[in-house]
N, C-alpha and C positions, 0 to 999 in steps of 0.2 A: 885898420880901419873896420874890417868886418868883425874883429874880436871886441872892439870898443862898442859896436853897435849890438852885439849879442849880449853884452853884460849890462848895458843900460836898461833901466826899467821901462816898460812900455808906458807911453804917455796916454792919459785918458782920451777917448775919442772926442773929437771936436766937430762942430758944424762948420759950414763954409764961412761963417762970419767970424770964426776964431774963438767962440765961447765953448766952454766945457759943456758936454751933453751928459746928463745923469743916465747911468745904466740901471735898468730894473733888476732888483735882487731876485735871483731864481732858485736860491737854496733852501726855500721854505717848505718844499714838498715832503710827503711822508711824515707829517708831524700833526696827527689828528688831535684835537683838543676835546676834552670832555665838557660837554654842555650841561649845566646843572638845571636848566629850565626846560630844555627841549623834551627830555625823557618824561618829566612829570606832566607837561602839557599834552604830550601824545597819550600817556596813560589815562589822564582825565577825559580826553576826547573819546578814547575807546570805551571807557566805562560809561560815559554819557550816551554814546550810540547804543551800547548794549542795553541800558536802561530804557531808552526810547523804543527800541525794538521790542523789548519785553512788555512795556506799557501799552503799546499799540497792537499787542497780541500777533506780531509778526513772526514770533518764535514761540513755540509750545513750552510753557514753563516747566512741563514734566521733563523735557530733554535739556533745557537750558534756562533755569530760573534767573530772574533779573537780579542785579546787585543788591537791591533793597531786600529781597527775600533772603539772600545769603547773610547779609548784615543782621537782619532780624533773627535768622537761626543762630548766629554766633552770639547774639545778645541773650537769647533764651538759654543757650547752653551755659553761658557764663553765669546767669542768675540761678540756674538749677545746680550748678556745681559740678555738672558732668565734664565741662570743658577742663577745669583745673585737675579733676581726678584723672582723665585720660592723659592730659599733658604732663602731669607729674610722672606717670609711669614711663612715658616716652623719654622725658629728660633724664631720668634715672638710668635707663638703659643706654642712651646715647652717651651720657657723661662717663659712666663706668667703662663702657667698651672702648670709647675714644681715648681715655686716659691710659688704659692697659695697652692698647694697640700702639699709641703714640710713644710711650716710654720704651717699649720693646723695639719699635721701629727706629727710634733715635739711637739706641744702644747698638743695635745691629748695623744700622747704617754707617755710623762712625767706625765701627770695627771693619767693615767692608772697605771704607775709604782709607783707613790707616794701616791695615794689615794685609799683606800679600796671601797669607794663608786663608784668612777669613773671606777675602775677595774671591779666591778660587772656589771656596765651598759655597759661600752665600749667594753669589750671583747665579750659580748653577741651580740652587733650590728655588730662588726667587723667580728665575725664568721659567722654571717648570711649573710652579704652583700659582704664580700671579695670574695667568689667564683663566683659571678656574673661577666660575661664578661663585662667590662665597655663600650665597643663599642656597645654592645646591647641596651645600654641606650641612645645612640645618637638620635634616632627618637623621644624618649620622651622628651629629653632635647631640641630638636628643637621645640616641641609643647610648651614647658614651656618658653623657652628663645627667640624663634624666629629664623629666618634664618639669620645667620651672624656668627661672630667669637665667640660669648658667648658659644654655645653648644659645639664647638670643644675644646675650653679652659677648659670648665667644664668637658668634658670627660677625658681629660688628668689629670686634678687636682684630679679627683676621683681615677684614677688608681694610681697616685703617692701617694695620702693620705693614702690609706690602707697599702701599703707596708712600707711607712715611718713609720706610727704609730706602726706597728708590730715590725719593727727593733728597734725603740726607746725604747718601753717598754721592749723588750727582752734584750736590752743592760742595761737598769736600773736594771732588775732582776739579771743580771749577775755580778753586781758590788759586790765585797766581802763584806759581812755584817760585818765582824770584823773591816773593815776600818770605816764604818758608826757608829758602836758602840763605837769605840775609840774616834771619833770626838764628839759624844754625851756625853762620859764620861768627856770631857773637856769643856762641856757646850758651844760647838760651835753652833751659831744660825742655824735654819733650812735652811735659804737661803744661808748661807756660806757652809753648808754641800752639798747642791745641786750644788753650783757653783765650789766648789773645790774638791769634792770627787766624787759625782754621775756623773756630767758632764764629767769629764776626763775618768772615768772608763767606761762610756757608749759610749764615742766617737768612738772607733773602730767599734762597731756594727752599729752606726749611719752612718758612712762613708761607710761601706759595703752596708747598705741599700740605700745610694745615688747612688751607682754604679748600684744597681738593678733598682731603680726608673728612672735613666737616660735612660736605655734600655726600660723600660715600657713606658715612655713618647714618645720615638722614634717610637715604634710600634703603639701606639695609634694615634699619629699625622698622620702617613701614612694611617692608616685605616680610620681616620675621614676625611682626605683629599680626599681619594678615593670615599667616600660616598657623600660628600656634600661640595666640594670646587672647585673653578675655578683655584686657584693658589696654589703652594706648590709642594714639591717633590713627594708626594703621588698622587696628581692630575696629575702631569707630567708623572709619571710612568704609571698610568692607561691609559692616553691618548695615550702614545707611544705603549702600548700593544694593544690597540683597533686598531691602525693603522698598527700594525705588524712591527713597527720600533724597532726591537730587539736591535740594537746598542744603540739607545737612552734609551731604557728600562734598559738595563744593565748599561748604563752610570748613570742613577739615582740610580741604586742599589749600584754602586761603591761610588757614592756621599754620600749615606746614611751610608755606611761602614766606609768611611773616617771621616764622622761626629761622628760616635760612637767612633772610635779610638781617635779622638781629645778630646771628653768628657771624655774617660777613662784616657788619659794623664793628664787632668786637675784634676780629682779626685786623681790620683797618687801624683800630686804635693801638693794637699791639705793634703793628708795623711802624706807626708814627713814634711810639715810645722807644722801640728797640732799634730802629734804623734811622734815628735822628742824624746820624753822622753822614748819611748819604747826600 
């Protein structure tokens, strides 16, 4: 009798009248949803309050110019051609440094993830060199490579390389080992396992690393241009700050923010195209 009662499924709770009483679902917690309108509404409200404070002279425009002054400064820079001149130099440095650092990081990251010898050597060097601020190496790189674009590009490439290598070998380590063993049991060649099992399994982590390295490259190019460049968004922001032209300074900051948003949208598009199987 007790065994029969233990094996029978529990009946839904009922009220005294004998009707079934629905139970509220409690498993929906810890599932935040991305609101598409809330963020934009909040941004518009902040910009509106900022503009009202500037128009009412509640804030000194020398310290914080209103959004209208920033938009006007961006428009004037675009008409004069200075915006595109500075932006083209920054994009060239970011693109070259990011590509070099990413290619090297992907190769070394896969080597660390797939080879015991490379793991023993690579993790040691990465752990020792990764915490060093890469912008601190710029004076040394100038001594080695001379005054020109090479030290700035090398600084960006170094910053991108370490983050990419870490994300790649972490993604390789997170690939389910039962999938790799299953492929090995069917005598699938090593290069085919890497291409069809390890690469797709590590791709989400690699793309997440790309999102981080894009921000790292943007930070490093601004810092490098502030230290040793005549043209570029970082050099423009530094010059505007030295001249106390806060509207142009914030115009440069807004341009950097828009550039970062554009890169983020590009990575989102890559994730949609490459991770459609998820």
